[in-house]
FIBAVEX-571907 format. One record per residue (C-alpha): z negated, x, y. Coordinates in steps of 0.1 Angstrom, whole numbers, plus 2048, in hexadecimal, padded with zeros to 3 digits. Each point is the difference from the previous one (the first is absolute). Layout:
REM residues N
ZXY...
***
This chain:
REM residues 735
EFA9E22C28207ED8007FD7FD7DE7E37F17FF8077EB81C81C7F47F07F07F87E07E97EB81581B7F28108107F67E17E07F47EE7FF7E882381F7F37F67FA7FB7DD7EB7E280E80C7E17FB7FF7FE8277F681481A7F17F382480880F81E81F7FC8068158158157ED8237F681C81B7F67F88167E680482181D7E47EB8147EC7FF7E28038257F47F88048257E47F68027F180D7DD7E08108047FD8037DA7DB8167FD7E77F47E87E97E580B7DD7F87F58037DF7ED7DA7ED8017F97F67E07E77E18017E97FC7E28177EA7E67F07DE7FC7EC8007DE7F17E27F07D58027FF7EF7FA7E17DF7F37FA7EF8067E07DE7F47F37DF8157F881080A7E38228108108177E27F28187F281A7F77DA80C8177FF81B81D80E81580B7FB82182080A81181A80281A81B8107EE7FA8027D57FE8278007EE8157ED80C82580980381A7DE80982380182080D7F67F480A7DD7F57DA7FB8277F68038138037DF81C82080581D7E57F57F37E481E8038238148248057F680C7DF8057F47FF82081282180C81F7FA7ED8057E08127F28058228048248048128187E17FA8208187E47FD8067F28207F681E81480E8057F08247E97FF8217F37E48138287EF7FF8178047E38218078118138017E27EF7DB7F78067F881F8238018048067F47DC7EF7E18078157FB81E81D8047EF7F67EB7E27F77E281A81C8018158157FF7DE7EC7E17F47FC7F081B7DC7FB7FC7E18178017FD8087DA7EF8218067E781081B8078198137D980D8067EB8137EA7DF7FD7F57EE81181C8157E881B7F97E17EA7D880F80280180082280D7DF8077E37F17EA7E781381380F7F38248027D97F17DB8057F07F380A81F8117E78147E57E481081B7E98128207F27F680F81581E7F181F7EE8117F87DC8237F780E7FE8228117F680D7E38207F37EA8167FF81D8268057F680681B81B8088258067E38038167E97F97E38168117E47F881F8177DE7FC8067FC7F77D880E8227FD7E88118167E57F57EC80E8087E080382680E7DE8008027F67F27DF8148167EB7EF8198137DE7F77FB8057F57DC80D80A7E081B7EA7EE7E97F37E87E97F781981A7EB81580B7EF7DF7DC7F97F77F97EC8258277F57FF7EF7ED7DF7E17F580B80C7EF8228227EF7F18027DD7FC80F7F07E07FC7DE8057E97E57F07E98088157F68227F380181F81A8018217EF80B80E7D97DA7F47EF7FF7DE8118247FB7F47FD80D7E07E37EB7FD8107DD80E8208047EC7F980F7DF7D88018017FE8237F67F981F8158198118127F681D7E68107EB7E081F7F28128208057E582280480D80A7DF8007E17FA81A80381E8148297F68047F67DC8097E580681B81382181081B7E68077E97E780D7FA81881E8237F980F7FD7DD8077DF7F47F48007DA8118267FC7EF7F480A7DD7DD7F68037F67F57DB7E87E680A8157E98138147F47E581D8007E381A80F81A7ED81A80F7F480F7DC8297FD7F880381881C7E68187F880B8047E182480580A7F181B8167EB80F7E48218097ED81080E8217E381580180580B7DD8258068037F781681C7E48127ED81F80A7E381980A81B7E781C8107F380B7DD7DA7F580780B7E87DD81A8017E381C7E58027F07F27E07DC80380B8117E881B8117E97F07E17FF7E67EC7F881D8177E28128017E97DB7D67FB80B7F77E48117F07FF8207DB7FF7F87F47F481C7D67F27F97F97F081F7DA80F8017F07ED81B7EC8188197E77EA80F7F180981D7E27F48147E07EA7F38147E27F68058147E17E28137F87EA7FC7DF7E47FC81980C7ED81D7E37F58147F582880281E80B8098037EC81F7DA80C80880D8247FF8247FA8107E97EE81D7E781880081E81D80680F7EB81D7DE7FF80F7F381E8018088188177FA81E7EC8257F67F080D7FF8227F77FB82681C7DC8008057E77E88248078007F98267F77E67F37E581E7E77EE81681F8047EB8147ED7F77E87EA8267F77F58128228057E281D7FF8048057DB7D87FF7FD7ED8007DA7DF7EB8097E67FE7E97EC7E28027DD7F47F080D7E07EC7EF8037DD81E7F17E77E17F97E67EB7EF8178207EE81280D7F47DE7D57F07FA8047ED8218217F47F97F67F57D87E27EE8108137EF81D8167F27E97EA7F17E77EF7E981A81D7FC8188257FC7FA81C80C81A80C7DB8007DF7F58118017FA8247DB80F8078028247FA7E88187F27FE8248107EB81D7F47FB82280B7E781E7F27F781C8167EB8207F47DC8018117FF82381382580880580E7DE80981C8077EB8147DE7F78037FF7D980E7DD7FF8147E381180B7E87EF8087D880680C7E17E781E7F781481E81A7FD8088138208247F180E8107E781680D7E37E87F27E38078097F37E07EF8177F07E07FC8107FD82580D7ED80E81780F81281E7E28148127E18117EE7E37E97FB7EE81D7F37FD8128218007F98278197FA81580582680D80A8057DC8167E57F97EA7E48017F97DC80F7DF7F580B7EE8017E37E47E57F47DA7F680E7EF8197EF7DF7E57F67E280D7F08078247F87FD8048257D87FD7FB7FE81F7F18028108257E47E980D7E98097DE8078288077F77FA8247DE7F47F17FB8187EC80781D81C7EE7ED8187E18017E97F97DE7F07FC8067D580A7EB7E47E17E88018087F782380E7DE80A7FF7DF8107FB7DB7F782A7F57FA8027DA80481C7EC7F980D80581F7FF8168228067FA8217FF81E81D7E27F381B81980B81B81D81480C7EE8208047F37FD7DA81D8157FA80F81B81A81E8127FC80682480480A7FC8267DE7E880480F7E37FF7F17DE7F180F7F57E27EB7ED7F280A7DB7F67E57EB8028167E17F980A80B7DB7ED8007E18058187E87F87EF7DC7FA8137DA8097E17ED7FE7DD7FD7E68077E67E08038197EE82180F7FB8207ED7DD80A80A7F682280981A8197F57F98248028198198078088037DC7FF7D77F58147FA81D81B81C7FA8027F47DE8037DB8068188058217E77EA8158137FA81E7DE7F88177F181D7F581B8138098007F08237DF8038038008247F881D8088197EC7F18157E68167FD8118207FB8197F981C8247F180280D8248117EA8147E78107EF7E78258058107FC8238057F28057DD81E7F07F18198128187EB8257F480C7F87DF8257F98048027DA80881E7F58198147E28018247FF7EC8127F381E7EE81E8147EF7EB81A7DC8088087E67F17E87F67DD8067DD80380E7F27E07F87DE7F07F18177FC7E280981F7FF7E38077DF8177E67EC82081380880F7EB81881F82280281F8027EF80181F7ED8118127E37F980B7DF80582880A7E980081B7E47E57EE80581B7E27FD81E81B7DE7F08117EA7FA7DE8128257F67EB80E8177E27EF7F280D8107DF8018238137D97FD80880A7F882481B8188038217ED8108228127F681C7EF81181E7ED7E881381F7F58227FD7EF80E81F8057F68217F481981980782480380781681C7F981E80081882780C7F47F88258047E38007E97E180081B7E27ED7F77EE7EB81A7E07F27F17E67E680C7DC7FC7F87EB7E18047F57FC8217DA7F37FC7E07FD8137DD7F67F27F87DF8117E47F47EE7DF80F7F48098087DD7DD7ED7F280A7E48178228017EA7EC8027E27E77E58048217E680681080F7E37E07F17EE7FE7E280E8267F87FB7FE80D7DC7EB7E17F881C7EA80B80C8057DA7E07F57F07EE7E98148197F78188257EC80A80F8167E67E67FE7E68147E57ED82181C7FF7EB81F7F97FD8238098178217F37EE8147EB7F58188197F08008238107E58157F67EF81F8127E48148097DF8108117E47FA80E7E681F80B7E080280C7F88237FA7DB8128167E57EF8098177E681C8128157FB8217ED7EB8117E77F98207FE7E981E7E77F981D80E7EE81C7EA7FC8277F87F08187E97FE82880F8208057F08187E180B7FB7E181F8167E57FF8067DE8128157E57EE80A7E68178117DC7FC8107E681681F7F080C8188158198107DB80A7DC7FD8117E27FF7F47F27E280F81C7EB7F980580C7DF7DC8027F47F480A7D77F27DA7FE8127ED7E18168207FA81480B7DF8038278008078157E08007DD7EE7E37F58097F17E88137E28038127F47E78187F281A8178008258007E58198047F88228057FA8047DB81E7E77F181A8198027F982081C7E38097E980F7FB7DC81F8188107E981580D7EF8057E08188077E88138158167E38178067F78077DB8248067FD80781981E7DC80F7F48088077DF7FA8217F47ED80A8217E280C7FD7E77E480D7ED8098207DD7F38077F37F38247E481580E7E27EE7FD7F37ED81F7E481080E7E47E47F87E78158178167F881A80D7DA7F57E77F27E97ED7E78068007EB8217F48058217F77E181C81C7EC7F07EF7FA7DE8047E27EF7E17E88077EA7FB7DF80D7E27ED7E77E37FA7F87F07E28197EA7F27FC7DA7FD8137F27E68007DD81581181481A8267F77F880F81B8177E981C7F58067F57DD8268088027F58218117EA8077E281F7F97E881A80A8177F881C81B81E80980F80E7E18018138008238058257FF8207F87E88177F782180880D81D80F7E080F7FA7F882481781181981F7EA80681881A80F80E8028237F681A8167DE80E7F67FE7E77E581A80A7E87ED81A7E97F58017DE7ED7E47FB8047F17E07F781C7E67FA7E87E680481E7E67E97F47E481781D7EC7F37E67E181E7E88038157FA7E18258057FC80E7E18157E780581C7F97DB7FF7DC7FE7F67E281B8017FC80E7D97DD7FD7FE
***
């Protein structure tokens, strides 16, 4: 016991300075209680990896850059180098090396400095565990205090560790916990950071470099600059000499290795979404974890798990579909443009997010026109306020009408303007009258649209028709349908329940809109957006996440909506752009005063929504007289940019995917008309100029959705002049 105590005190003396002045050797020995004391070993901070649907890494998060490996994954020469310089009698002594401590004491006293450490690898491991477990500055200071009491406590823990683990297990744990400098924690991260290779492939010179870095990683950090690299090279050569001295290598091998350059590769180890290949999707996943109580009860716990948990998170993103979205966006919108195009792709029936792309590069540089938030998603997932939805919101009213028994041929006269007869014309879900009898909603400056049915009113995106339709089915019922299908505001607030709800007054994001349309693609089954399919923890245990779905619409109602929306490509606002060569349905959207433009559409296989708007402020920076992607647009409509992006990206994304067909609409249920049929046409009199215009252009007035003028309850999608047959300049109709 006296010998051990003497060794402990010698180790303390070997330190550069010892706190606790006035503590005598006699009092210290008398106070010793040298019994093994169990050491709490919290899991090491490990990096978390995000992988795509194919298992390839797309991002990583870490508090400390570490990837623990087993000892057989560390080059034997690396093990020899560390043992030679840190504790060459490691396999021959117990928790403390009395001989080594005495040697270090004599060496340090004769040189006037600290050139050799007196702690064994086991003791050093204990110290690292205590430092890593420290949560406060006080705890960290106590773990590194140069005091006899700390050394005694360290020894008690070391005794327990030597009883608990084999020497190889202790060496493995030390190699994984040690800090090597340049932000690299553990031997695997250090090998990658310093030399761009795994720890199993380290050479003699590289192993000596890393073994030397452990003693004072801050002083020899190669990332700091040339002076630090010179110190590291000097330290490497000390290790090589020591290896030769203890017989780990020959003198010739040491001399040969000392001739080599340092070999510092400076391999960046990016962390966070800024460095991800798919930054917007990465940001979505990051926030999904931070918000989900499945990953921890508090936000702090969830962040700690993300940065330190060593998870492998398998996500839903499909590289092929992501590439298709990025390529289509790049063709029409430049990263240098102020307006931003954003797109999301979601699988109907599962809610899996397959792509999230935007035209701007993700980052914080204003000079580079980078985007610092996730325009593709809502605020809860790193996004902003979104853009008004425009006429893509009309689908919720159409769905409600069909669910309440209306037929394809049912409709109303749809004149140029619509004005509510009173405040009670529209009531929100609390029963409040929200009609605005002082405001007129218009179709276009060209005149009225005549009698419109569910089909023709949708194909032409006629505002006055949808205002009357919403009046008939009820504003509250329309809002409830939208909510069931997954609609929510991008800012997390309550949906605005005003008379122009059907015109798309609520600010939304592409993920949300694509998800609501996916409900129709899945025949009325709504699934929450899904970005994570499984999580594997550091121990290899896997937790799988299944789609959360609910049947919210009658299947036949969804089929009927799809049948009508399919006509948008052939008879409506996308006729000039065309379809994608397989069953597809969709809807254009252009907001009042051209503040934003949308296209949302789906097949049974995939749903997608594309938005374009200016994030500086949609109303103060509208899409009138703008140059986007090198093309000038006098006005940007839903079919000008968003529609073509949707078309080209969907064709590429679905290439090789077997084309699924929509279920045919039940014509016995939805065909024809009920009590809202169109009146029989009267004979045309060529002398009647208005009728003559109708004769040659029966859908005039349906081609635009101008009207609502913005503001509270009025800023909806009321300018949907989505003829779809504009020429490339967007200046005049290509008739």
